[in-house]
N, C-alpha and C positions, 0 to 999 in steps of 0.2 A: 272382387278379386280377379275373376275372369274378365270382367269388363275392362278393368284397368289394363290387363294384359293385352286385350284386343286394341284398346286405344293407343297403347304404347307401340304396338306393332304397326298400326296404321299411321302413326305420326313419329317416325323414327328420327326426324330432324329437330325435334322440340328441345333437345338438350344443348347443343353446341353454343348458342348465343351467349350463355352465361360465362363462357371462357374468357373473352377479351377483357371484360371488366375486372376479372380477378388478377390479371397480370399487373396492371397499374404502371405508372411511371415512377422513376426514381425520386423525383421531387415531391411525390405524394406519399412517400414511405411512412413518414411520421403520422400524417393524418389517417392513413389506412390502418396503421398499427393501433391507433386509439379507437377507430371504429371497430376493428376486429375484436379488440379486448372487450368492449361493451357488448358487442353483438354475441360474442362467445359465451358471455355470462347468461344471456337469455337462452341461447341454444343449449347450454349445459343444463339449465333448469327445466327446459320444456321438451327437449328433443325426444326423449324416450317415450314420454306420454303421447306426444302428437304423432309419433312415427312407429307406434306399436303394431297391433294387428292391422291397422288401416294404412300400412305403408304404401299400398298401391295408389293412394291419392297423391303420393309424393312424386309419382312419375311425371305428373303435369306441373310439379312445383319448380321445374327448372326452365320454365318459359320466360320470355322476355318481360312479360308484365309482372310476374312474380319477382324476377330479378330487379325490376325497377322498384318494387315495393321494398325489397330487402335493402336496396341502396338508399331509399328514402328513410328507412328506419335507422340505418347507419349514420346518415347525415344528421337526422334529428338527434341521435345519441351524441354525435360529435359536437353539436351546438350546445348541448347541455352536459358536456363531459365534466365541467367544473362542478356542477351540482352533484354528480355521482361521486366525485373523488372524495369529498369530505365524509360522505355517508359510508363509504367502504374502507376508509383508511384504517379504522380500528379493527374491523373484521379481517381485513387483508393482513394486517400485521400479526394478528393472532393465528391466522391460517398459515402464514409464512413460517412462523416459529414451529408450528406443528409439522409442517412439511419438512423442515430441516431435521426435526427430531426423528421422523419416520425414515428419512434417507440415511441418517446415521445408524439407526437400528438395523436397517437392511444391509448396511456395509458390514455389520458385525454378524448378522444371521440372515443370509439370503433366503432361507427356507421358511421365513415367517409369513404364512399365507395371509393372515388378517392385516398385517402391516402393508403388504402390497395393495390390498383392496382399499385400505384407508388412504394410502398415498394417491392412488388413481382418483379416488373420489374428490379429494381436496384439490388436486391439480386441475381436474375438470371444472370444479366450482370456480377456481381462480382464472379460468380461461387460458391456462398455460398449455396450448394445444400441442406444441412440439414436445414438451416434457411429458405430457400425458401419453403421447405415442411411444416415447422411449420407455416409460414405465410399464406400459402394457406389453411391449415387446419383451422386456426383461422378465416379466411375470409369466408370459406364455412360453418362454424358454424353459422355465423350471416346472411350472404346473400346467395341467390342462385347465382351460377356462370353462366355466359353466355357460349354459345357454344364455343366461341373462347378461353376463359380462361380454360375451361375443356379440350379442345383438346390440348392446349399448355401443360397443366399439365400432361395429359396422355402420350403425346409423350415424355416428359422428363422422366417419370417413366419407360416407355417401353424401352427407350434407356439405362437405368441403370439396368433393370431386368436381373439378372444373374442366378438365380436358381428357384426352385419350390416355395420357400417362397416369393420371389419377384413377381412371377407370381400371386400368391394368393393376394398379396397386390394390384396389378394392377386390378385384378378382383373386389376387394372391391371398388376401385376408380370408375370403370365403373358402379357399382351398385349405387353409390352415384350420379354419373353424370346423369344417365337416370331418376333419381327421381326429379331433379330440373326442367327441361323443357323437352317437347317432341322434340327431335332433331334427325332427321333421320341420320345425319352424324355421331353422336356419336354411335347410334345403329349399323351402318354399320362398324365403327371401332371396336366395341365390338365383332361383329360376326367374323370379319376377324382375330382379335387377338386371339379369342378362338380357331380358326382353328389351330393356331400354337401349341396349347397344346393337340392336338388330340392323340398324342402318350402316354400321361399320362393315369393313371387309370381313367376310366369314362370320358375320353376326348370327345368321340363321342357323348355321351348323353349330355355333357355340351354344345357342339356346337349346337346341335339340340334344346336344351332348350333355348339358347340365341336367335337363329333365330326365334323360335316360339313366344317368348315374343316380339321380335322386330316387327313381323307381327301383333300381337295383339295391339301393341302400335301405330305404324305408317304405317301399311300395307294398311290402307285406304287413306293415303295421296295421293291425285290425281297427284301431280307433282313429289314428291320425294319417294313415296312408291315403285315405280317400281324397284329401285336399290336394295332394300332389297329382293324382290321376286327373282330377277335374281341371286343375290349372293347366296341365299339359294338353288335355283335349280342347279346352277353349282357346288356347294359343293356336293350336293347329286349325281350329275352325275359323280363326280370324285371318288366316293367311289366304290370299287369293291365288290359288294354284290349282292346276287341273288334277294333280294327284292328291289333293288334300282330303278328298272323300275317303279314299282307301286308307289313308293314314289314320283318320278318325275311326273308321271301322276297326282297324287293327287295335287301336287303343281300347275301344269298348270291349272287344273280344278278350284281350289280355286281362283287362280289369275284372270282367265277369268270371274269369277262371280262378280268381283268387278269393278266398274267404275274407270279406271285409264287412264291417258294419254298414247298414243301410244299402245292402246289395239290391234289395227289391226296387228301390227308387232308381238306381242306376239302370236296372233292366228295363223298367218302364220308360225311362228317358231314351234308352236305345231303341225301343220299339217305336216311340213317337218320332225319333229323329230319322230312323232308317226308312227309306222308301220301299225297300224290298223286304220280304219276310226274313226273319232271323233264321240262319241255318240251324239244322238239327244238331250239328256237332257243338255249336255255341250253347244251345239250350242244355245239352247233356253236361257240358263243362260247368255251366251255371248251377245246375241242380247238384252236381257233385260238390261244388264249392259251398252251397247252402248246407249240405250234410256235414261238411267239415266245420262250418261255422258253428253248428250246434254243439260240436265236441269242444270247441275252444271257448264258447260263451261262459261256462262256469268259472274258468280261470280269469277271463277278462272281467267278469262281474265281481269276482273276489278282489281284484286289483282296484276296481272302482269304489268298492265299499270300504276298503282298508285305508288306513292313514299312512303317509310316507314315514319311513322309506320302504315299507312293505316287503321286507326281505323274505319272510317266511312264504308269502304268497308267490313271490318270484321264484323261490326255490322249488315250490311245488309245480309251477308252470314249466320250469326248466326240466325237471324230472319227466314231466309228460312229453315234452318235445324230444327229449333224448330217447324215449321209448319209440316215438313215431319215426325219428331218424332223418328228418329233412334237414340237411346242413344249413340251408339259407335261413330257415325258421329258427333253428337252434342258435345260430349266430345272432339273429335279430333279438331273441328274447334275452340272451346274455347281455347284449348292448343296452337294451331297455332297462334291465336290472341294474347295470352299472351306472346309469345316469343318476339314479337315486342312492346307490350304495357304492359310490366310488372309493370310499375309504374302508372297505371291507376286504382285507387281503385274501381271505379264503375264497371269495367269489372270483377274484382275479386269477388265483392259482387254478381254480377249476376251469375257468374259461381258457387260459393259456394252455393247460394240459389237453383240453379237447382240441384246440387248434394244432398243437404239436403232434398229436397222435392220429387225428382224423383228417383234417383239411390239408395241412402241410403246405400251404400257399405262402411263399416267402414274405411278400409285402404284407399280407394280412397278419401273419404270425408275428413278425417283427414290430408291426405297428401296435398290436395288442400288448406285447411285452414292454414296449417303450412307454405306453400310456399307463401300464400297471405300476412301473417304478416311479413314474412322475406323480401318481396319485398316492402311493404308499411307499415313499422312499425309505422308511424305517424298517421295512420287512425284508430280511436278508434272503428268504426263499425266493422272492420275486427277482432279485438281482442275480442269484445263482442260475435260475431258469433262463433269464435273459441272456447271460453269457453262453449258456449251452445252446440256446436257439441261434444266436449269432454264429457260433462255430458250426452248427449243423447246416446252416444255409450259406456258408462260405463268405462271411463278411470279412473285410480286410482286417489284418492284425492291428493296424493303427487304430481303427474304430473300436475294436474290442478293448484295447488298452485304455482308451479314453473313457469308455463306459465303466471299466473297472475302477479308474480313478474317481469317477463320479460316485460309485458305490462306497468307496472309502470315506467320502465326505458327506454321506447321506445322514449320518447321525444315528447309528444303531443304538438300541437301548440295553444291550447285553454284551459283555466281553466275548462270549462264545460266538456271537454273530460275526465278529471280525475274523475269528478263526475259520468259520465256515466259508466266508467269501474269499479268504486267502486260499483255502483249499481248492475251491472251484477254479480260481484263476491259475493256480500252480498246476492243477490237473490239465488245464488247457495248454499251458506252456510245455508241459511234459509231452503231450501228444504231438506237438510241433517238431520235436527233436528227432533227428535220424541218428540213433545210437550206433549204427554201423560205422559211422565216422568217429575217429578218435577225438576230434575237436570241431566245433561248429559254432556259428554265431548264435543259433537257437539254444545250444547247451549252455553257453556262457550267460545268455539272458535268463535261463532257468535258474542257474546257480545264483545270479545276482538277485533274482526275485525271492529265492529262499532266504538269502541273507537279509534282504530288506524286510521280509515278513517277520523274521525273528526280532529285528530291531524295532519294528513298528509295534509288535505285541508287547515287547519288554518296556518300551519307553512310553509311547502315547497312550496305548490301551490300558496298560497297568497304572499309569498315572491318573487316568480318568476313573477307572473302576476299582482300583486297588487290587486288581488281579489281572493276569495276562489272558485269562480265558482258556489257556491250554496247559493245565497242570501236568498232564501226562506227556506233554511234548509230542503231540501227534504229528505236527508239521516237521519237526526235527527227525522223527522216526521215518516218515515218508522219504525225507531227503537221504537218510542213511540207506534205506532200501534201494533207492534209485542209484546211489553211488556204488553200492555193492553188487546189485544184480544187473544193472544196465550199463554201468560205466567200468565195472571191474576195478573199482578203487576202494579196496577194503581199508586202506590207511585212513582215508577221509571218513569212511563209515565208523571206524573205531573212535576217531576224534569226536564225531557227533554223539556217539553213545556215551563217551566220557562226560560230555557236557550234560547229557540227559540225566546221568546218575548224580551229578553234582547239584542238580536242581531239586533235591529232596525225594528222588525216586529210587534210591539205592536200598531202601528198606522193604520194597515190594518184590515178592518172588516172581510175579508175572513179568515185571520189567526185565529182570535178569534172564528169565527163560526166553523172552523175546530176543534179547541180544545173543543168547546162546544158540538159538535156532538159526539166526542170521550167520553167525560164525560157522555153525555146522554145515550150512548150505554153501557158503561162499568163502569161508576162511580155512583154518587148519586146526588140527587137534590140539596143538600147543595153546592157541588162544582160547579154544573152547574150555580146556582144563583151567586156564588162568581165570576165565570169567566165572566158572562155577566155584572155584576156591574163594574168590571175592564175594560171590553170592552167599556162600555158607557163612561167612563172617558178618555180612551186613544185613541179611534178610531178617526181619522181625515179625512178619505176619504169618508166613508158612515156611519156617526153616526146614521142617521134616521133608517137604516136597523137594526142595532144592538138594538136600542131602541125598535123597533117593535118586535123583537124576545124576548126581556126581558118581555115586556108587555104580549105577547102571552103566555109565560111560566107561568107567575104569574096568568093570567086569568084561566089557566087550572089547576094549581096545588097549587098556593100560597094562603096564608091566607089574610084576609083583611089588616093586618098590612104590609105584604109583598107587597101587591098591592099598598098601599099608599106610601111606600118607593120607589117602582119602578117608580110610576107616578111622585113623587117629583124629583127623580134623572134625569129622562128622560126630564122632562120639564126644569129643570135647565140647563142641558147639551145642549138641543136644543136651548134654549134662548141664551146661551153663543155662540154657533156656529153661530146662526143668527146674533148676534152682531158682531162677527169677520168677517163674510162675508160682512156685511154692511160696516164695516170699510175698508175692502180690496177693495170693490167696490168704496167707496169714494176716497180712495187713488189713485186708477187707474183713476178715473174720473179727479182728480186733476192733475195728471201727463199729461193726455190727454189735459186738459185745458191749462197747461203750454206750451205744445208743440204747441197748436194752437196760443197762445199769442206770442210765439217766432217766429212762421211762419208769423204772422201778422206784427210783428215788423220788420222782415227782408224785407217784402214787402214794408213797409213804407220807410225804409232806401234806398232801391233800387229806389223807386219812387222819393225820394228827390234827390238822386244822378243824376237821369235822368234829373230832372228839372234843377239842377245846371249845368249840361253839356250843356243843351239846351241854357241856358243864356250865357255860355262861348263861344258858337259857333260863328265864324265870319259871319256876314250877317244876324244874327237874326233867322236863321233856315228856311229861305224861300225856300231853295232847298230841296225837299222831299227826293232826293237820298242821300244827305249828312246827313240828319236827320236819315234816315234808317241805314246808315253806322255807325252813332254815337251810335245808339241803340245796334248794334251788337258788335262793336269793341271798342267803347269808344274813347274819345279824350284825356284823361289824359295820359301824356307821361310816368309817373311812373307806372301806373296800366296796361297799354296796353300790354306790352310784355308777362307778366305772364298769363293774361287772354287769349291771343291768343294761347299761348303754351298749355294751358289746353284744349282748343277746338281742337287744332290740334291733340293732343294725342288721344282724344276720336274718332276723325275721322279715324286716322291711324289704330286704333285697330279694327275698325268695318269691315275691309275687303273691297272688291270692291262693295260697295253698289251703287245704282243708283245716290243718291244725292252726292256721292263722286266725280262724274264726272261732276257735274254742275259747272264747272269753266270756265271762259271766258278768251280767249287770252292765250293759252298755248304755249310759245315759245320753240323752240328746244333747244336753249342754252340761258337762260335768263341772262341778265346782272346783276351784283351784285347791290343791292339797297343801296344807301348811307343812313347812319343814320342821320336824321335831324328832324326838327319839324314835327309833324303829318300831318299838312296841306301840306307841301312840299312832304312828302312821298306819300301821296295820289295822289297828282298831278302827281308825277313821275310814280306811278303804273298805273294811268289812261292813261298816255302817252304811257306806254309800251303796255297796252291793245289795244290802238288804232293802234299802229304800227304793232303788231304781227297778222298775219292772223289766222282766226279761224280754228280749226281742229276738225271736228265732229267725234264721235266714231261710228263705224259700229258694231252693236251687232252681226251681222252674222259672225264676225271674232273672237268671244269669244273663239272658239276652238283652235285658233292659238295665243291666247294672254294670258299672265299671269299677275297677279296683285302683285306688289312688294311694301311692306309696312315696317314700323318701321325703315326707313332710317334716318340718322342724319339730323336734320333741317338745320344744318350749312353746309351741303354738297354743294359745289360750282360746277356748271356745272354737274348735276347728270347724264344727258344723256351721256356725254363724258366718265364719270368714270364707268358707268355701262355697256357700250357697249362691251368693251373687255371681261368682265366676262361672258356675256350672248352669245356672238358670239362663245364661245367654245361649246355651245349646238346646234348651227345651225345658219343659216343666219337670221340676225335681220333686219326686214323691217323698224321698227320705235320704238323709245323709247319716251313716252309722260309723262314727269314729270308733277305733278299737283302743281299749285301755288295758293296762297291765293289772295284775292282781292287787297292786298297790293303789290303783286309781290314776296312774300316770298315762298320758297320751303316748301311744307307741309309734306314731309317725305314719300310720296308714288308716284308710277308711274305705267304706263302700258307699257309692253314690247310686241310688236307684232312680231311674227316670220313668216317665209315664209311657213313652214311646221308644221303640228300638232305634228309630232314626236319630233320636236325640243322643242315645248312648254312643252310636257310631260317630256322631259329630263331636262328642266330648273327647274322643280319642285324639283329636287334633290338638288338644291342650297338652299333650305329652311333651315333657321337657320345659314346660313353662316355668319361669322363675317364681318361686313362692318363698318370700322372706329370706332371700339369699341362697336358696337351694333349688335345683331343678326338680320339679314335681313329675313323677312318673305316673302315667295314666295308661292302663292296659285293660283288656277284656276280662271279665270275671269268669274264670274257668276253673272247674273242679278238677284238680290235678290227680285225684284218685281215679277219675274216669278218663283223663287225658294226661297220662304221665309224661308223654313226649312233647307237651305243649310248651313252646318257647315264644317269647315276644322279643324279636330283634329286628330292627327296622332296616338294617344295612346288609349288603351282600358280603359274604365271606369268601367269595371266589376271586379269581384274577380279573381285574377291570383295567384294561389298557388305557382307558380315557380318564382314569382317576389316579391322583397322586397321594402318597402318604408322606407327610412331612414330620420330622422329629427334630428335637433339639431347639424348639422355639423358646424364646424367653417367656416367662409367665406373664409379663406385662404386655405382650403383643396382643392387640385387639383384632377382632374379625375384619374390621375396616382396613387396618394397616396391612394385614396379610393379603386381603383382596386387592389392594392397590399394587402390591408386588406381583401377584399372580396374573392379573389381567393384562400385564404388559406382554405376556407370552401367548395370549389367546383369550377366547370367550369363556369366562368362568360361569358355569351353570349353577354350581352349588359349592359352598364352603362351610365346613363344620369343624369347630374347635372342640377337641375332646376334653371333657371335664370329669372330675371325680363326683361322688355322690353329694358332696357339699357344694358343688358348683364351681370349684376352684380349677383353673386350667392345669393340664398335665404336660404342656409343652408339645402336644401332638395335634395334627390337623389332617383332614382329608379335603382335597380340592378336586372337583369334577369339572373337566373341560368338555368342550363341545364334541371333540373327536380325538382319535389316537394321535394324530399328527401334532396337534397342539400340546398334548400331554408329553409326548416324547421331546419336543423342543423345550418345554418347561423344565424337564428333568436335566437336560443338557446345560441349561443356563442357570438354574437355581441350586443344583446340588453343590454344596460347599459354600454357598453364599453366607455372608455375615449379616445377621439381623440383630441389631442392638447388642453387639459384641458377642453374640452367640453364633457359632457355625452350625448351620442347619443341614440335615440330610434329607434328600428328596429321592423318592423311588416310585415306580409304578405300584399301585395298590395290589398286593397279593398276600392277604393275611394268612398266617399259618393255620393249619387245620386244628380245630378245637378238639381237645381230648374228651370224648364222650364218656361220662361216668357209667360204670357197669350197672345195669339194672338189677335191683335186688330180686333174687329168685323167689318165686312163691314157694311156700312150704305146705306140706300136706299133713293135716291133722290125722291122728290114728283113726282109721276107718271112716274118715270124712273127706270132704272135697278140698281143693286147693284154697288156702287162705293167705291173705297178705300179711306183711310184717306188722308187729305190734305197734299200736299207737301210744305215744308216750305223754300226750298232753299238749297244752297250748304252745310250749316252747321246745318240744321235741325231747330227745334223750340227752341229758346233761353228761358232761365228761366224767362226773364222779359217780354216776348211777350204774354201778357194775353189779351183775348178778353173781354173787359170791357163795350162795347157798347151794348145797348139793340138790340134785333134782328130786330126790326122795323127800326132802324137807320142804320143797317149794309148794305153795298153795296157789290155786288159780286166783288171779286178781279180780277185783270187782269190775263189772262192766262199765265202760265209759259212759259218763252222763250225757244228757241231751246237749248237743252243740248249739251254741247261741251266736247270732250275728256272723254266721259263716256257713259254708257248705256242710251238708250232713256228713257225719263221720263214717268211716268204714267199720265193719263188725269188729268187735274186740276179740283178741286172741289170748288164750292162756299164756301167762308169762313164761312158763317152762318151754313153750313151743316157739315163741316169737323172740324172746330176748337173745341177743347175740353175745353170749358170755365167753370170754377167753378161757382156754383150757388151763386148769390150775393143778399144781402138784399137791401131794399130801402135806409137804412142808408149808405151802401157802395157806392151807386150811388151818394148820397148827398155829401159824402166826396170827391168823384172823381170830381164832378163839382166844389166844392169849391176850390180844388187844382188848377184847370185850371183857 
C-alpha cells in the first residue's frame, strides 16, 4: 500500500502515454467499438476482483507496456470477434429483454432500489459503458450508494480514465462517494488515486488535502483509521523535501494522541524512525490515549463479536459517546452505525436531532438530513425535520419547495403522513408572510398552498387510502385561524368552518366550541349566538355541555328575550335527547331480554332431549356410568358423530393440556372399531379398555416429549405411521396416541424421544402436511403449572418490513404469489394462512428484506387483481388479542387456595349444570389416576368448584316438576 504510494510519487509521469491511443482516428471507430465491447466484457467480469484491496498495483498498470498488452488483447479479440458473436447472441438477447423490462419498471417506480441494482449489473455485463454510467448517476440521485457499489463504479471509471479530463471526472465521483457514508476504504482509494496525479499542477497540495480530509473524517476510527494514517505518513516519507521530516514527526505525534488499535506498534515504529528522543509531551499524550483505548475496547469488541447490523451494540456505543461528549467521536460512531443500519429511521432521527441541537454546522446538518430522506424516503418525520433544518439555516425558498415536492412523491404508507408533511410546509409558508401588509406575494402563495393541500388530500390521498387522513379538518382549522387572527378576514374563516361542519363534524361538541371560541375572540356576539344555536340542534355526543355554554353566554350578555329563547331551545333539545336515550336503553334491554329467553329456551330443549334419551336407554338408566356417558356423548346414532367431532376439534386445538391426557386404556396399535349400534360400540370400546394395559405419563419426561395435534381422525394405526417421520429426528422411545372413551382416535398424541436434542429437532416438523392436514408439533408442557404457556411462532406487533395480504383466491399457490411479490423486492419469507384442515383462507404474510421494499410493494400491490379477486395489501400490524381472564383461585373453608374443579377428559359440557341446592350436594369422588398425560391437579369438592348460575325458587320448582 505505502510502497505503491511511494512508487507513484517517484514516477508521476507513468500515466499520460495511455492517452493518445484512446483518442483514435475516425476511420477506426467501428473497429475500436468492437474491441471496446469485447474488452469491456472482460473488464466487467474481472475488474472488481483484480482491483479490490490491491488497487495500489494498478498505479503501474497505466504504463506503456501494459497499454501495449491491452491493445494486443483488443486486437486478438478483434480477430476472433466472429467467434464471440454466435456464443453471446442468445445470452445478449435474453439480457437485452431483461434490461428493457427493468427500464420500463423504473419508469413506473423510480424508487425501486433492487431494480436499479439489477439494471446496473446487466448493463455492466453487456459492456454498455455509457448506459451504465447514466444508470449509476440516476440511482445516486435518488439513493445513497453502498461502499461496494461506489468502489465498483470508481474502479470502472479509473480503468477508463485516459487524460486529465477523465481524472477530474474521477475526482468528482470520489467527492460524491465520500458524502454518502463514512467509508475508510473509499477514502483510502481516494488518497491513493490522488497520488497518481502528483505530477500535475497542484498535485502535491491535492494529495495532502485529500489525506487531511480523510483524517478528519475517519482518522478517529479505532479499527480502520490506522490505514489512513500509515498511507499518509509513507506518502510524506517518499517525498524528497527538506521539510518532510517535520511533517512525518507531526503525523506520528497526531496519530499517537488518538486511541487506535495497535498503538503500541506505531509507538515502537516512531522510536525506531526518530533519531532524537521522543518528547515527554508526546509520551504523555500516548499514555492518555492508551487509557482511553481501554475504555473503548469493550464496545469495539462487542461490535467485532456481534453479527451485522449490530444495532443494539451501536446504540450502547452511542450512549457511551454521548456521556463522554466528544462531538467528533459522537459524529463518527453515528456514521459507523448508519453504514450498517441505513434503513432504520429512528437512528437517523436521533443523529439529526443531535446535529440540530448540538453542532449546528450548516453543511454537516443539511448533509445528514439529505442522506436520511434518501435512505428512508417513506418516513415523514425525516422530511419534516429536513424542511425545518433548511429553514433554520436560510436555504433558498426555491430549494425548500423542490424538497417538499420530493416529499409528496416519496410514497408514504399512511394517509396521516401526508397531513403531517403538508402541515410542516404550510407552517413554513406562514412564517414567510408579513401580515402587516394587506396583501403580498407570500400571502397569496400561502392561500394557494392551503387550497392545493385540501385538494390533494381529498383527491389523491383519499383515492389511495380510502381516507383523507384529516377527519377533523386540522389543516382547514389552521387556515381559518390564520384568516381570522392574522388577516382579520372573518368572512373567509366562517366559510371554512361551514365546510368543516359539512364534512361530518357537526355532531361533535368540541368542534362547535372551537368555532365559538374563534368567533368570541375575533367575531361578534350575533355570530357567537348563531353558532351555539346550531350547535344545540346538531350536537349528539355532549349536548348538555353546549347547552350550558349557550345559557352562560346569554346570562352574561343576552337580553331577556334571548334568555327565554335559549332556555326554550335547550330544554326542548335536552328533552328530545333524554327521550332518545330512554328509547335506546329500552331497545337494548329488549335485546338482552330476547337473548335471555333464547338461552332459557335452549336450556329447556336440552333438558327435554336428555329426558328423552334417558327413557330410550336400555335398562332404565340404572347404571350410573352409562347414564353419565349418555350425558356426554348421547345415544342417538344420527347425532352422535357430529357432536363427538365437535368436542374432539376443541380438544385437539387446545394443545397438551392436563385433561387431554386423562384417557384410559391407550393401546400402542388400536384395532379399528366397527361401525354398529351405539350399545355394541360401547361394549367393544370397554372391552378394548379392559384388554389394553394402562400407560401412565411421567411429567418428568416432558423435556424429551413433544405434543402432536391436528392429525386426521381417520388415521389408522397412528403410532406406526408417525414413527418413521419422527425417527428421522432421533431415537423414539414411545408414541402414545390418545383415544376417546369409544376407542376412536382423537387426532393427537405424545411422542417421547430418548434425547432432549431430538425433541427440539422434532419441533421443526410443525405444520408439516399429514394426510391433507397441517400437523401441529409443540413442546409438551403441563398447563396446570404453566397456565400462560402459548405456542405461537409469529410476531403480533407492528412489522414494517412485512405485509398482510387479504382477498386472495383460494386457488392461488405460494409460488404464484411469490412471483408477484418478488417484482417489488427481495422476498425473505412468504406464508399462506390455512385453517386446521390445511385449506387456504385467502390470507398471506410476505416478509421483505427491508421497510423500503415493503412500502413500495404496498403502493404497487394494494388493489391489484389476482385471478379476478381484488386483493388488499397493508403493513402487518395484527390487532391486539383479547387475553381471557384468568380464573381466580378459590379458598376452601379453613384451607389453602385451591384451583377450579377438574371435570374429566373433555372438560365441563354445556349441559352439566349444578342445579341442586348446596345443602343437598355431596362431595364428588376424587379423580382417578391420570393416564397418558400430565398428572392432574388435586380434586375439589363440587360445591366449591362448580360455577353454577344463580337460580330462583321458580327454577327449582320447574326442576322438581320435570323429575
